[in-house]
N, C-alpha and C positions, 0 to 999 in steps of 0.2 A: 456530773453536772451539779453545780452548787445551787443554793437556795435562790440567789439573785437571778441566775440564768433561768430557773424554773418560773420565777415570777415574771420575767421578761416575756417568756413564751406565753404565759397566761394573758398578759396585757395585750400582746399582739392578737391572740385569739379573740379576746373580748372586743377589741376594736373592730376586727373583721366581722364578727358576729353582729355587733351593733349596726354596722353599715348595712348588713343584709336586712335587719329589722327596719332601719330607716327607709330603705327603698319600699318596703311593704307599707309602712306608715304613710308615706307620700302617696302611694297608689290609693289607699283607703281615703285619705283626705280629699283627693280628687273626685272619687266616686261620691263621697258625701256632699261635696260642693255641687256636683252635677245633679244630685237629688234634692238640692235646695236646702240642705242642712248646713248652712254656713257656720253656725255656732259650733256644731260638732266637728266640722272640718278644721276650724281654728284651734280647737282643743287638741286635735291630732297633730296639727302643725306645731303647736307648742311642745308636744312630746318629741317631735323631730328636733326642735331646737335644744331641748334638754339632753337628748341622746347625743347630739353633736357636741354639746358642752362636756358631757361625760367622756366622749372619745378624745376631746382635746386634753382633758385632765389625764386620761390614760396615756396619751402620747407624751405629755410633759413628764409624767412619772417614769415612763419608759426611757426618756432621754436622760433623766437623772440616774437611773439604774445602769444604763449602758455606759455613761460616763464613769460611774463607780467601778463597773466591771473592767473597763479599759484602764482605769487608774490602778486597780488591783493587779491587772496583768502587766502593767508597767513596773510594778514593784518587784523587787528581787532581793535576794539576800547576799549578793556578791559585792555590792557597793560600787559597781561600775556604772558609768553613764550608758543609758540605753538609747539606741537610735530611735528617732521619732519620724513618722511619716510626714511628708510635706503638708498633708491636709491638717496635721496637728500642730503646725508651727506656731499658730496664734495662741495655742494653749500652753502657756509657760507656767511651771510650778516647781516647787522643790519638794523633795521627799525626805523624811527622816526615817531611817530604818532602825531596827532594834539594836544594831551595832553602832548607832549614833552617827553613821556616815550620812553626809548630805550630797545631793547632786541636783543639777538643774536640767530640766528638759526644755529645749528651745527649738 
């Protein structure tokens, strides 16, 4: 397992872990609201928003990493064109390999 794959696993873990925390935060915010502590509840709800923003950033980073891992797995040193799955057809690009051969994925 390479470093990018390890980081992808961490990002997935962080996202899942944050979602667990968000659920708890929302429960606390509701309790605080029920106790008449609207200001405190609003602060907790802001933490929910920030956690959601963090998760969005983690997901965006994960997408970039997964695209890079896919790109690297598409690379090969034989210079032949590699078959691309139908879901990847909109992702066209060229590769330059160490042997200066070029090919296009379409």
